C-alpha positions in Angstrom: -47.5 -79.3 -87.2 -49.6 -78.8 -90.3 -51.2 -82.3 -90.4 -54.9 -82.1 -89.9 -54.7 -85.0 -87.3 -52.3 -83.0 -85.2 -53.6 -81.5 -82.0 -54.1 -77.8 -81.7 -51.2 -75.9 -80.1 -53.2 -75.3 -76.9 -54.2 -79.0 -76.7 -50.6 -80.1 -77.3 -49.1 -77.8 -74.7 -51.8 -78.8 -72.2 -51.1 -82.5 -72.7 -47.3 -82.0 -72.5 -47.7 -79.9 -69.3 -49.8 -82.6 -67.8 -47.2 -85.3 -68.5 -44.4 -83.1 -67.2 -46.0 -82.8 -63.8 -45.1 -86.4 -63.2 -41.6 -86.0 -64.4 -39.8 -83.3 -62.3 -36.5 -84.8 -63.5 -37.2 -83.7 -67.2 -37.5 -80.5 -69.1 -39.0 -80.4 -72.6 -37.7 -77.7 -74.9 -39.9 -76.8 -77.9 -38.4 -74.7 -80.7 -40.1 -73.3 -83.7 -41.4 -70.2 -85.5 -43.9 -67.5 -84.7 -45.5 -65.6 -87.5 -44.8 -61.9 -88.0 -46.6 -59.7 -85.4 -49.8 -58.0 -86.3 -48.2 -54.7 -85.3 -45.7 -55.1 -88.1 -47.3 -57.2 -90.9 -44.9 -55.7 -93.5 -42.1 -57.5 -91.8 -43.7 -60.9 -92.8 -40.7 -62.7 -91.2 -41.2 -65.5 -88.8 -39.4 -65.2 -85.5 -37.8 -68.2 -83.8 -39.1 -69.1 -80.4 -38.0 -71.4 -77.6 -40.4 -72.7 -74.9 -39.6 -74.8 -71.9 -42.1 -77.2 -70.2 -41.2 -78.1 -66.6 -43.3 -79.4 -63.7 -46.6 -78.6 -65.5 -45.8 -75.1 -66.7 -44.7 -73.6 -70.0 -42.3 -70.7 -70.1 -41.1 -68.9 -73.1 -37.5 -67.8 -73.0 -37.7 -65.7 -76.2 -41.0 -64.0 -76.1 -43.4 -62.5 -73.5 -46.3 -64.7 -72.5 -49.7 -64.0 -70.8 -49.7 -63.6 -67.1 -52.7 -66.0 -66.9 -51.3 -69.6 -66.7 -54.6 -70.9 -68.2 -53.7 -69.2 -71.5 -51.5 -71.1 -73.9 -48.0 -69.9 -74.1 -48.0 -70.0 -77.9 -50.5 -68.8 -80.4 -52.3 -71.3 -82.6 -50.4 -69.8 -85.5 -47.0 -71.0 -84.0 -45.2 -73.7 -85.9 -43.3 -76.1 -83.6 -40.3 -77.5 -85.5 -38.7 -79.8 -82.9 -38.7 -80.9 -79.3 -35.7 -81.9 -77.1 -36.0 -83.7 -73.8 -33.4 -82.5 -71.3 -32.4 -83.7 -67.8 -34.1 -81.5 -65.2 -33.9 -79.3 -63.4 -32.2 -77.4 -66.1 -28.7 -76.3 -65.5 -27.5 -74.0 -68.4 -23.9 -74.6 -67.6 -24.4 -78.4 -67.8 -27.3 -79.0 -70.1 -27.9 -82.7 -70.8 -30.0 -83.7 -73.8 -31.7 -87.0 -73.3 -33.6 -87.2 -76.6 -34.3 -85.2 -79.7 -34.6 -83.2 -81.7 -37.9 -85.1 -82.5 -41.4 -84.0 -83.4 -43.2 -82.6 -80.3 -46.0 -85.2 -80.7 -43.4 -87.9 -79.8 -43.6 -86.7 -76.2 -47.4 -87.1 -76.0 -46.4 -90.7 -75.0 -45.4 -90.6 -71.3 -43.0 -93.4 -72.0 -40.9 -91.1 -74.2 -40.1 -88.9 -71.2 
């Protein structure tokens, strides 16, 4: 998401969460990279992340997130590399991918869900 026309991370997540409220039968998985933490800038290695969006909420399964649901689950410096649409509610033993991997912006169209 480096294109200047792309929405901010916060705007993208907010829009996807809004769409997901109307689709309780779908889970959107976002994958990508987080920059090195400020606590360890010498590492300078990006860390992979995985974020699930379901019924209007984002939940990271790889990193801690703020307790405040009004705070974006990802920092603006995150780089989303792909999105997958899964059948929901998610059953890890029987995960069913319906679409993707695709650019996350694809799912800003409610018809893509």
